[in-house]
N, CA, C and O atoms as CSV, one atom per row, in Angstrom:
chain,resi,resn,atom,element,x,y,z
A,1,MET,N,N,143.618,22.903,-92.569
A,1,MET,CA,C,142.743,22.987,-93.070
A,1,MET,C,C,141.799,23.383,-93.703
A,1,MET,O,O,140.811,22.791,-94.137
A,2,LYS,N,N,142.220,24.756,-93.773
A,2,LYS,CA,C,141.347,26.187,-94.573
A,2,LYS,C,C,142.006,25.949,-95.730
A,2,LYS,O,O,141.358,26.351,-96.697
A,3,THR,N,N,143.019,25.462,-96.002
A,3,THR,CA,C,144.005,25.272,-97.660
A,3,THR,C,C,142.379,24.055,-98.055
A,3,THR,O,O,141.391,24.424,-98.690
A,4,ILE,N,N,142.488,23.321,-97.738
A,4,ILE,CA,C,141.336,21.710,-98.350
A,4,ILE,C,C,139.537,22.520,-98.378
A,4,ILE,O,O,138.714,22.265,-99.257
A,5,LEU,N,N,139.294,23.455,-97.236
A,5,LEU,CA,C,138.043,23.851,-97.607
A,5,LEU,C,C,138.412,24.476,-98.975
A,5,LEU,O,O,137.941,24.197,-100.078
A,6,THR,N,N,139.304,25.328,-98.672
A,6,THR,CA,C,139.395,26.484,-99.890
A,6,THR,C,C,139.149,25.366,-101.309
A,6,THR,O,O,138.332,25.313,-102.228
A,7,THR,N,N,140.103,24.722,-100.972
A,7,THR,CA,C,140.162,23.551,-102.806
A,7,THR,C,C,138.886,22.864,-103.023
A,7,THR,O,O,138.326,22.785,-104.117
A,8,VAL,N,N,138.423,22.333,-101.833
A,8,VAL,CA,C,137.115,21.731,-102.197
A,8,VAL,C,C,136.039,22.303,-102.820
A,8,VAL,O,O,135.390,21.938,-103.801
A,9,ILE,N,N,135.923,23.522,-101.902
A,9,ILE,CA,C,134.594,24.883,-102.526
A,9,ILE,C,C,135.070,25.036,-103.962
A,9,ILE,O,O,134.174,24.977,-104.805
A,10,LEU,N,N,136.768,25.289,-104.560
A,10,LEU,CA,C,136.641,25.729,-105.643
A,10,LEU,C,C,136.715,24.420,-106.785
A,10,LEU,O,O,136.752,24.560,-108.007
A,11,LEU,N,N,136.722,23.424,-106.208
A,11,LEU,CA,C,136.057,22.057,-106.911
A,11,LEU,C,C,135.116,21.760,-107.249
A,11,LEU,O,O,134.857,21.023,-108.201
A,12,VAL,N,N,134.196,22.438,-106.306
A,12,VAL,CA,C,132.728,21.704,-105.924
A,12,VAL,C,C,132.179,23.407,-107.158
A,12,VAL,O,O,131.033,23.216,-107.567
A,13,ILE,N,N,132.555,24.285,-107.495
A,13,ILE,CA,C,132.284,25.166,-108.207
A,13,ILE,C,C,132.701,24.193,-109.709
A,13,ILE,O,O,132.099,23.495,-110.526
A,14,SER,N,N,133.660,24.513,-109.533
A,14,SER,CA,C,134.596,23.949,-110.884
A,14,SER,C,C,134.026,22.658,-111.968
A,14,SER,O,O,134.304,22.575,-113.165
A,15,ASN,N,N,133.168,21.713,-111.180
A,15,ASN,CA,C,132.503,20.634,-111.558
A,15,ASN,C,C,131.111,20.857,-111.628
A,15,ASN,O,O,130.327,20.145,-112.256
A,16,THR,N,N,130.838,21.805,-111.007
A,16,THR,CA,C,129.486,22.109,-111.364
A,16,THR,C,C,129.372,22.888,-112.883
A,16,THR,O,O,128.444,22.632,-113.651
A,17,PHE,N,N,130.487,23.912,-113.221
A,17,PHE,CA,C,130.504,24.143,-114.826
A,17,PHE,C,C,130.953,23.112,-115.547
A,17,PHE,O,O,130.954,23.192,-116.775
A,18,MET,N,N,131.413,21.958,-114.880
A,18,MET,CA,C,131.968,21.169,-116.130
A,18,MET,C,C,131.072,20.212,-116.472
A,18,MET,O,O,130.939,19.779,-117.617
A,19,THR,N,N,130.133,19.687,-115.038
A,19,THR,CA,C,128.353,18.878,-115.142
A,19,THR,C,C,127.818,19.573,-116.025
A,19,THR,O,O,127.114,18.884,-116.764
A,20,ILE,N,N,127.854,21.530,-116.497
A,20,ILE,CA,C,127.216,21.868,-117.037
A,20,ILE,C,C,127.707,21.892,-118.908
A,20,ILE,O,O,127.132,21.979,-119.993
A,21,ALA,N,N,128.779,21.785,-118.507
A,21,ALA,CA,C,129.357,22.075,-120.332
A,21,ALA,C,C,128.998,20.434,-120.726
A,21,ALA,O,O,128.200,20.437,-121.663
A,22,TRP,N,N,129.324,19.132,-120.322
A,22,TRP,CA,C,129.422,18.129,-120.605
A,22,TRP,C,C,128.183,17.923,-120.807
A,22,TRP,O,O,128.003,17.913,-122.025
A,23,TYR,N,N,126.959,17.706,-120.090
A,23,TYR,CA,C,126.055,17.267,-120.095
A,23,TYR,C,C,124.447,18.153,-120.224
A,23,TYR,O,O,123.344,17.607,-120.225
A,24,GLY,N,N,124.742,19.744,-120.332
A,24,GLY,CA,C,123.377,20.363,-120.227
A,24,GLY,C,C,123.026,20.524,-121.560
A,24,GLY,O,O,121.828,20.809,-121.581
A,25,HIS,N,N,123.443,20.485,-122.588
A,25,HIS,CA,C,123.137,20.118,-123.590
A,25,HIS,C,C,121.823,18.891,-124.268
A,25,HIS,O,O,120.996,18.837,-125.179
A,26,LEU,N,N,122.320,18.066,-123.141
A,26,LEU,CA,C,121.649,17.165,-123.058
A,26,LEU,C,C,119.766,16.993,-122.790
A,26,LEU,O,O,119.114,15.950,-122.738
A,27,LYS,N,N,119.295,18.403,-122.662
A,27,LYS,CA,C,118.322,18.577,-122.254
A,27,LYS,C,C,117.355,19.045,-123.705
A,27,LYS,O,O,116.132,18.927,-123.770
A,28,ARG,N,N,118.499,19.745,-125.114
A,28,ARG,CA,C,118.207,20.016,-126.006
A,28,ARG,C,C,118.978,19.307,-127.095
A,28,ARG,O,O,119.806,19.913,-127.776
A,29,PRO,N,N,118.700,17.979,-127.267
A,29,PRO,CA,C,119.118,17.101,-128.268
A,29,PRO,C,C,119.457,17.393,-129.620
A,29,PRO,O,O,120.357,16.836,-130.249
A,30,HIS,N,N,118.644,18.356,-130.076
A,30,HIS,CA,C,117.893,18.684,-131.641
A,30,HIS,C,C,118.708,20.044,-132.037
A,30,HIS,O,O,118.604,20.579,-133.141
A,31,SER,N,N,119.485,20.497,-131.038
A,31,SER,CA,C,120.612,22.068,-131.092
A,31,SER,C,C,121.433,21.576,-132.580
A,31,SER,O,O,121.492,20.437,-133.044
A,32,ALA,N,N,121.851,22.470,-132.968
A,32,ALA,CA,C,122.878,22.407,-134.101
A,32,ALA,C,C,124.525,22.024,-133.151
A,32,ALA,O,O,125.096,22.563,-132.202
A,33,LEU,N,N,124.814,20.840,-134.013
A,33,LEU,CA,C,125.893,21.038,-133.529
A,33,LEU,C,C,127.054,22.162,-132.534
A,33,LEU,O,O,127.130,22.431,-131.335
A,34,ILE,N,N,127.775,22.555,-133.676
A,34,ILE,CA,C,128.625,23.941,-133.818
A,34,ILE,C,C,128.344,24.736,-132.719
A,34,ILE,O,O,129.265,25.109,-131.992
A,35,PRO,N,N,127.076,25.076,-132.479
A,35,PRO,CA,C,126.829,26.441,-131.248
A,35,PRO,C,C,127.008,25.020,-130.007
A,35,PRO,O,O,127.949,24.918,-129.220
A,36,THR,N,N,126.086,24.251,-130.102
A,36,THR,CA,C,126.319,23.541,-129.058
A,36,THR,C,C,127.982,23.321,-128.646
A,36,THR,O,O,128.503,23.777,-127.628
A,37,ILE,N,N,128.484,22.729,-129.412
A,37,ILE,CA,C,130.093,22.482,-128.867
A,37,ILE,C,C,130.495,23.967,-128.188
A,37,ILE,O,O,130.607,24.060,-126.966
A,38,LEU,N,N,130.663,24.895,-128.898
A,38,LEU,CA,C,131.188,26.292,-128.823
A,38,LEU,C,C,130.551,27.138,-127.333
A,38,LEU,O,O,131.023,28.179,-126.875
A,39,ALA,N,N,129.346,26.346,-126.756
A,39,ALA,CA,C,128.821,27.325,-125.895
A,39,ALA,C,C,129.476,25.988,-124.874
A,39,ALA,O,O,129.971,26.247,-123.777
A,40,SER,N,N,129.400,24.635,-125.380
A,40,SER,CA,C,130.068,23.723,-124.125
A,40,SER,C,C,131.393,24.246,-123.825
A,40,SER,O,O,131.725,24.308,-122.641
A,41,TRP,N,N,132.326,24.694,-124.880
A,41,TRP,CA,C,133.567,25.272,-123.911
A,41,TRP,C,C,133.565,26.832,-123.569
A,41,TRP,O,O,134.504,27.291,-122.918
A,42,SER,N,N,132.897,27.355,-123.845
A,42,SER,CA,C,132.891,28.708,-123.456
A,42,SER,C,C,132.309,28.740,-121.535
A,42,SER,O,O,132.530,29.567,-120.650
A,43,ILE,N,N,131.490,27.379,-121.536
A,43,ILE,CA,C,131.555,27.121,-119.725
A,43,ILE,C,C,132.510,26.315,-119.740
A,43,ILE,O,O,133.125,26.719,-118.754
A,44,ALA,N,N,133.189,25.330,-120.195
A,44,ALA,CA,C,134.061,24.980,-119.954
A,44,ALA,C,C,135.276,25.740,-119.230
A,44,ALA,O,O,135.798,25.597,-118.124
A,45,LEU,N,N,135.512,26.603,-120.306
A,45,LEU,CA,C,136.528,28.049,-119.477
A,45,LEU,C,C,136.357,28.300,-118.205
A,45,LEU,O,O,137.239,28.308,-117.346
A,46,LEU,N,N,134.880,28.571,-118.020
A,46,LEU,CA,C,134.626,28.611,-116.419
A,46,LEU,C,C,135.244,27.893,-115.657
A,46,LEU,O,O,135.879,28.277,-114.674
A,47,GLU,N,N,135.074,26.397,-116.169
A,47,GLU,CA,C,135.244,25.401,-114.999
A,47,GLU,C,C,137.146,25.524,-114.630
A,47,GLU,O,O,137.688,25.566,-113.526
A,48,TYR,N,N,137.727,25.551,-115.892
A,48,TYR,CA,C,139.024,25.656,-115.839
A,48,TYR,C,C,139.454,27.297,-114.871
A,48,TYR,O,O,140.627,27.394,-114.510
A,49,ALA,N,N,138.786,28.103,-114.629
A,49,ALA,CA,C,139.385,29.411,-114.071
A,49,ALA,C,C,138.887,29.095,-112.523
A,49,ALA,O,O,138.934,30.033,-111.727
A,50,PHE,N,N,138.419,27.826,-112.078
A,50,PHE,CA,C,138.166,27.483,-110.772
A,50,PHE,C,C,138.951,25.887,-110.540
A,50,PHE,O,O,139.337,25.528,-109.428
A,51,GLN,N,N,139.089,25.093,-111.697
A,51,GLN,CA,C,139.776,24.209,-111.604
A,51,GLN,C,C,141.357,24.196,-111.356
A,51,GLN,O,O,141.760,23.405,-110.503
A,52,VAL,N,N,142.079,24.817,-111.870
A,52,VAL,CA,C,143.431,25.558,-112.145
A,52,VAL,C,C,144.035,26.103,-110.460
A,52,VAL,O,O,144.838,25.585,-109.684
A,53,PRO,N,N,143.377,27.116,-110.402
A,53,PRO,CA,C,143.588,27.395,-108.823
A,53,PRO,C,C,143.414,26.494,-107.813
A,53,PRO,O,O,144.379,26.384,-107.056
A,54,ALA,N,N,142.085,25.555,-107.498
A,54,ALA,CA,C,141.992,24.299,-107.081
A,54,ALA,C,C,142.609,23.790,-106.779
A,54,ALA,O,O,142.854,23.743,-105.573
A,55,ASN,N,N,143.360,22.971,-107.811
A,55,ASN,CA,C,144.834,22.146,-107.677
A,55,ASN,C,C,145.559,22.980,-107.109
A,55,ASN,O,O,145.393,22.722,-105.917
A,56,GLN,N,N,146.449,24.043,-107.200
A,56,GLN,CA,C,147.409,24.853,-107.215
A,56,GLN,C,C,147.634,25.262,-105.912
A,56,GLN,O,O,148.764,25.572,-105.535
A,57,ILE,N,N,146.171,25.306,-104.822
A,57,ILE,CA,C,146.192,25.364,-103.509
A,57,ILE,C,C,146.240,24.119,-102.882
A,57,ILE,O,O,147.102,23.896,-102.032
A,58,GLY,N,N,145.102,22.966,-103.323
A,58,GLY,CA,C,144.894,21.793,-102.701
A,58,GLY,C,C,146.535,21.065,-102.378
A,58,GLY,O,O,146.957,20.562,-101.336
A,59,PHE,N,N,147.490,21.323,-104.265
A,59,PHE,CA,C,148.353,20.692,-104.105
A,59,PHE,C,C,149.883,20.951,-102.786
A,59,PHE,O,O,150.919,20.329,-102.550
A,60,SER,N,N,149.362,21.937,-102.348
A,60,SER,CA,C,150.330,22.687,-101.205
A,60,SER,C,C,149.977,21.884,-100.130
A,60,SER,O,O,150.803,21.979,-99.223
A,61,ARG,N,N,148.912,21.008,-99.855
A,61,ARG,CA,C,148.936,20.412,-98.727
A,61,ARG,C,C,148.728,18.732,-98.724
A,61,ARG,O,O,148.996,17.860,-97.898
A,62,LEU,N,N,148.234,18.725,-99.807
A,62,LEU,CA,C,147.767,17.090,-100.170
A,62,LEU,C,C,148.242,16.462,-101.145
A,62,LEU,O,O,148.109,17.198,-102.123
A,63,SER,N,N,148.922,15.125,-101.558
A,63,SER,CA,C,149.589,14.538,-102.655
A,63,SER,C,C,148.399,14.655,-103.887
A,63,SER,O,O,147.170,14.650,-103.942
A,64,LEU,N,N,149.514,14.758,-104.809
A,64,LEU,CA,C,148.790,14.589,-106.385
A,64,LEU,C,C,147.521,13.313,-106.368
A,64,LEU,O,O,146.478,13.205,-107.013
A,65,THR,N,N,148.145,12.471,-105.347
A,65,THR,CA,C,147.139,10.959,-105.130
A,65,THR,C,C,146.031,11.665,-104.358
A,65,THR,O,O,144.941,11.548,-104.919
A,66,GLN,N,N,146.014,12.213,-103.469
A,66,GLN,CA,C,144.587,12.408,-102.402
A,66,GLN,C,C,144.177,13.753,-103.386
A,66,GLN,O,O,142.966,13.949,-103.282
A,67,LEU,N,N,144.765,14.637,-104.218
A,67,LEU,CA,C,144.035,15.904,-104.604
A,67,LEU,C,C,143.069,15.118,-106.106
A,67,LEU,O,O,142.036,15.631,-106.537
A,68,LYS,N,N,143.637,13.946,-106.643
A,68,LYS,CA,C,142.980,13.677,-107.858
A,68,LYS,C,C,141.487,12.637,-107.120
A,68,LYS,O,O,140.331,12.560,-107.536
A,69,ILE,N,N,141.923,12.195,-106.325
A,69,ILE,CA,C,140.671,11.199,-105.578
A,69,ILE,C,C,139.514,11.823,-105.243
A,69,ILE,O,O,138.321,11.672,-105.506
A,70,LEU,N,N,140.140,12.525,-104.629
A,70,LEU,CA,C,139.328,13.869,-103.843
A,70,LEU,C,C,138.394,14.866,-104.932
A,70,LEU,O,O,137.182,14.980,-104.749
A,71,GLN,N,N,139.043,15.519,-105.994
A,71,GLN,CA,C,138.465,15.629,-107.464
A,71,GLN,C,C,137.345,14.903,-107.948
A,71,GLN,O,O,136.272,15.388,-108.307
A,72,GLU,N,N,137.710,13.566,-107.931
A,72,GLU,CA,C,136.898,12.629,-108.605
A,72,GLU,C,C,135.448,12.225,-107.829
A,72,GLU,O,O,134.390,11.954,-108.396
A,73,CYS,N,N,135.689,12.260,-106.442
A,73,CYS,CA,C,134.560,11.815,-105.559
A,73,CYS,C,C,133.475,13.464,-105.742
A,73,CYS,O,O,132.250,13.447,-105.857
A,74,ILE,N,N,134.048,14.303,-105.729
A,74,ILE,CA,C,133.242,15.394,-105.767
A,74,ILE,C,C,132.600,15.854,-107.043
A,74,ILE,O,O,131.538,16.465,-107.158
A,75,THR,N,N,133.746,15.300,-108.351
A,75,THR,CA,C,132.604,15.239,-109.521
A,75,THR,C,C,131.453,14.633,-109.803
A,75,THR,O,O,130.499,14.984,-110.497
A,76,LEU,N,N,131.792,13.107,-108.803
A,76,LEU,CA,C,130.472,12.219,-108.791
A,76,LEU,C,C,129.248,12.909,-107.921
A,76,LEU,O,O,128.121,12.946,-108.416
A,77,VAL,N,N,129.460,13.364,-106.826
A,77,VAL,CA,C,128.378,14.413,-106.056
A,77,VAL,C,C,127.947,15.376,-107.023
A,77,VAL,O,O,126.750,15.588,-107.222
A,78,VAL,N,N,128.657,15.835,-107.498
A,78,VAL,CA,C,127.897,17.491,-108.146
A,78,VAL,C,C,126.657,16.613,-109.479
A,78,VAL,O,O,125.450,16.670,-109.715
A,79,PHE,N,N,127.776,15.918,-110.007
A,79,PHE,CA,C,126.654,14.798,-111.336
A,79,PHE,C,C,125.430,14.329,-110.649
A,79,PHE,O,O,124.273,14.433,-111.056
A,80,LEU,N,N,125.922,13.712,-109.370
A,80,LEU,CA,C,124.768,12.882,-109.010
A,80,LEU,C,C,123.558,13.903,-108.861
A,80,LEU,O,O,122.554,13.635,-109.521
A,81,VAL,N,N,123.539,15.199,-107.957
A,81,VAL,CA,C,122.844,15.991,-107.645
A,81,VAL,C,C,122.209,17.111,-109.246
A,81,VAL,O,O,121.085,17.613,-109.261
A,82,TYR,N,N,122.882,17.216,-110.015
A,82,TYR,CA,C,122.905,17.725,-111.129
A,82,TYR,C,C,121.814,16.995,-112.033
A,82,TYR,O,O,120.856,17.434,-112.670
A,83,ALA,N,N,122.415,15.479,-111.812
A,83,ALA,CA,C,121.188,14.984,-112.775
A,83,ALA,C,C,120.008,13.970,-112.403
A,83,ALA,O,O,119.372,13.132,-113.043
A,84,HIS,N,N,120.002,14.466,-110.960
A,84,HIS,CA,C,118.772,14.128,-110.217
A,84,HIS,C,C,118.098,15.487,-110.414
A,84,HIS,O,O,116.961,15.232,-110.810
A,85,THR,N,N,118.285,16.999,-110.313
A,85,THR,CA,C,117.717,18.251,-110.409
A,85,THR,C,C,117.249,18.624,-112.089
A,85,THR,O,O,116.212,19.071,-112.582
A,86,VAL,N,N,118.191,18.318,-112.494
A,86,VAL,CA,C,117.927,18.651,-114.123
A,86,VAL,C,C,117.283,17.808,-114.315
A,86,VAL,O,O,116.090,18.111,-114.282
A,87,PHE,N,N,117.590,16.324,-114.617
A,87,PHE,CA,C,116.573,15.521,-115.385
A,87,PHE,C,C,116.152,14.259,-114.731
A,87,PHE,O,O,116.049,13.127,-115.205
A,88,GLN,N,N,115.965,14.641,-113.718
A,88,GLN,CA,C,115.060,13.607,-112.554
A,88,GLN,C,C,115.448,12.933,-112.647
A,88,GLN,O,O,114.424,12.252,-112.587
A,89,ALA,N,N,116.644,11.805,-112.862
A,89,ALA,CA,C,117.417,10.743,-112.529
A,89,ALA,C,C,117.089,10.236,-111.663
A,89,ALA,O,O,117.166,11.165,-110.860
A,90,GLN,N,N,116.624,9.127,-110.917
A,90,GLN,CA,C,116.842,8.544,-109.886
A,90,GLN,C,C,117.755,7.893,-109.418
A,90,GLN,O,O,118.569,7.214,-110.043
A,91,LEU,N,N,117.639,8.148,-107.648
A,91,LEU,CA,C,118.860,7.266,-107.199
A,91,LEU,C,C,118.928,5.774,-107.051
A,91,LEU,O,O,118.100,5.497,-106.184
A,92,ARG,N,N,119.475,4.742,-107.450
A,92,ARG,CA,C,119.106,3.371,-107.228
A,92,ARG,C,C,120.581,3.131,-106.487
A,92,ARG,O,O,121.624,3.785,-106.469
A,93,TRP,N,N,120.046,1.535,-105.724
A,93,TRP,CA,C,120.771,1.119,-104.871
A,93,TRP,C,C,122.581,1.142,-105.077
A,93,TRP,O,O,123.578,1.373,-104.392
A,94,ASN,N,N,122.168,0.670,-106.735
A,94,ASN,CA,C,124.003,0.599,-106.922
A,94,ASN,C,C,124.301,1.592,-107.316
A,94,ASN,O,O,125.514,1.463,-107.486
A,95,THR,N,N,124.047,2.522,-107.590
A,95,THR,CA,C,124.540,4.037,-107.838
A,95,THR,C,C,125.146,4.604,-106.617
A,95,THR,O,O,126.201,5.237,-106.576
A,96,LEU,N,N,124.214,4.253,-105.428
A,96,LEU,CA,C,124.248,4.157,-104.005
A,96,LEU,C,C,125.468,3.989,-103.571
A,96,LEU,O,O,126.193,4.955,-103.335
A,97,VAL,N,N,125.917,2.542,-103.385
A,97,VAL,CA,C,126.814,1.610,-103.538
A,97,VAL,C,C,128.410,2.058,-104.478
A,97,VAL,O,O,129.526,2.084,-103.958
A,98,ALA,N,N,128.197,2.272,-105.476
A,98,ALA,CA,C,128.774,2.786,-105.979
A,98,ALA,C,C,130.026,3.915,-105.414
A,98,ALA,O,O,131.254,3.974,-105.489
A,99,MET,N,N,128.802,4.831,-104.756
A,99,MET,CA,C,129.389,6.069,-104.266
A,99,MET,C,C,130.235,5.891,-103.224
A,99,MET,O,O,131.368,6.320,-103.006
A,100,GLY,N,N,129.144,4.848,-102.321
A,100,GLY,CA,C,130.088,4.177,-101.225
A,100,GLY,C,C,131.501,4.249,-101.318
A,100,GLY,O,O,132.210,5.045,-100.702
A,101,LEU,N,N,131.925,3.264,-102.225
A,101,LEU,CA,C,132.938,2.576,-102.883
A,101,LEU,C,C,134.021,4.084,-103.034
A,101,LEU,O,O,134.872,4.228,-102.156
A,102,VAL,N,N,133.933,5.068,-104.084
A,102,VAL,CA,C,134.420,6.036,-104.258
A,102,VAL,C,C,134.783,6.728,-103.316
A,102,VAL,O,O,135.919,7.199,-103.357
A,103,LEU,N,N,133.912,6.998,-102.169
A,103,LEU,CA,C,134.192,7.493,-100.727
A,103,LEU,C,C,135.212,6.266,-99.921
A,103,LEU,O,O,135.869,6.751,-98.999
A,104,LEU,N,N,135.342,5.334,-100.063
A,104,LEU,CA,C,136.249,4.468,-99.448
A,104,LEU,C,C,137.728,4.673,-99.850
A,104,LEU,O,O,138.816,4.400,-99.343
A,105,ALA,N,N,137.354,5.189,-100.824
A,105,ALA,CA,C,138.857,5.456,-101.920
A,105,ALA,C,C,139.292,6.456,-101.632
A,105,ALA,O,O,140.472,6.751,-101.823
A,106,VAL,N,N,138.451,7.196,-101.115
A,106,VAL,CA,C,138.934,8.777,-100.733
A,106,VAL,C,C,139.905,8.483,-99.003
A,106,VAL,O,O,140.974,8.797,-98.479
A,107,VAL,N,N,138.769,7.763,-98.722
A,107,VAL,CA,C,139.321,7.466,-97.204
A,107,VAL,C,C,140.833,6.428,-96.946
A,107,VAL,O,O,141.603,6.593,-96.001
A,108,PHE,N,N,140.978,5.464,-97.933
A,108,PHE,CA,C,142.164,4.900,-98.428
A,108,PHE,C,C,143.255,6.250,-98.864
A,108,PHE,O,O,144.363,6.358,-98.339
A,109,ALA,N,N,142.893,6.925,-99.579
A,109,ALA,CA,C,143.834,7.886,-100.087
A,109,ALA,C,C,144.508,8.750,-98.622
A,109,ALA,O,O,145.608,9.147,-98.237
A,110,PHE,N,N,143.513,8.740,-98.282
A,110,PHE,CA,C,144.133,10.091,-96.850
A,110,PHE,C,C,144.642,9.498,-95.854
A,110,PHE,O,O,145.082,10.159,-94.914
A,111,TRP,N,N,144.689,7.990,-95.862
A,111,TRP,CA,C,144.745,7.136,-94.459
A,111,TRP,C,C,145.988,7.124,-94.570
A,111,TRP,O,O,146.470,6.762,-95.643
A,112,GLY,N,N,147.115,7.649,-93.132
A,112,GLY,CA,C,148.156,8.162,-92.985
A,112,GLY,C,C,148.469,9.551,-92.529
A,112,GLY,O,O,149.440,10.049,-91.960
A,113,GLY,N,N,147.076,10.111,-93.062
A,113,GLY,CA,C,147.360,11.928,-92.676
A,113,GLY,C,C,147.668,12.236,-94.245
A,113,GLY,O,O,147.686,11.595,-95.296
A,114,LEU,N,N,147.951,13.865,-93.725
A,114,LEU,CA,C,148.389,14.189,-94.880
A,114,LEU,C,C,150.266,14.432,-95.359
A,114,LEU,O,O,151.047,14.242,-94.427
A,115,PRO,N,N,150.726,14.723,-96.376
A,115,PRO,CA,C,152.196,14.178,-96.627
A,115,PRO,C,C,152.343,15.676,-96.149
A,115,PRO,O,O,151.621,16.664,-96.279
A,116,GLY,N,N,153.601,15.447,-95.527
A,116,GLY,CA,C,154.754,16.397,-94.658
A,116,GLY,C,C,153.675,17.292,-93.417
A,116,GLY,O,O,153.781,18.517,-93.352
A,117,VAL,N,N,152.945,16.749,-92.741
A,117,VAL,CA,C,151.987,16.999,-91.458
A,117,VAL,C,C,152.344,16.201,-90.541
A,117,VAL,O,O,152.123,15.019,-90.803
A,118,LYS,N,N,153.034,16.514,-89.107
A,118,LYS,CA,C,153.801,15.141,-88.279
A,118,LYS,C,C,152.878,15.474,-87.414
A,118,LYS,O,O,152.471,16.547,-86.966
A,119,ARG,N,N,152.509,13.915,-87.190
A,119,ARG,CA,C,151.673,13.767,-85.857
A,119,ARG,C,C,152.160,13.840,-84.887
A,119,ARG,O,O,151.500,13.723,-83.854
């Protein structure tokens, strides 16, 4: 369980950097494009510094599919928090339903347990 918790924490950090790199520049839409791209790539480098170990650690206990679906769920949660905090985006009912469906995808991906774990 510690392995999965470590993976989740690293993915949250990674996705926070990713979200900032992908969407942070939208707060300054008139900034010059080349410096904006370079700044985003610099932030994305930090994303990879956490994402790569997260995947390495996670893959020791999770299937590739479980790891990807978990990562996508974390991405959406981090994005929703970021959008609300930085852009004051309001959560709508259809966004919450969509997030619930993603959470169901996680449940189905983990249905039957973890690979290599005997019950």
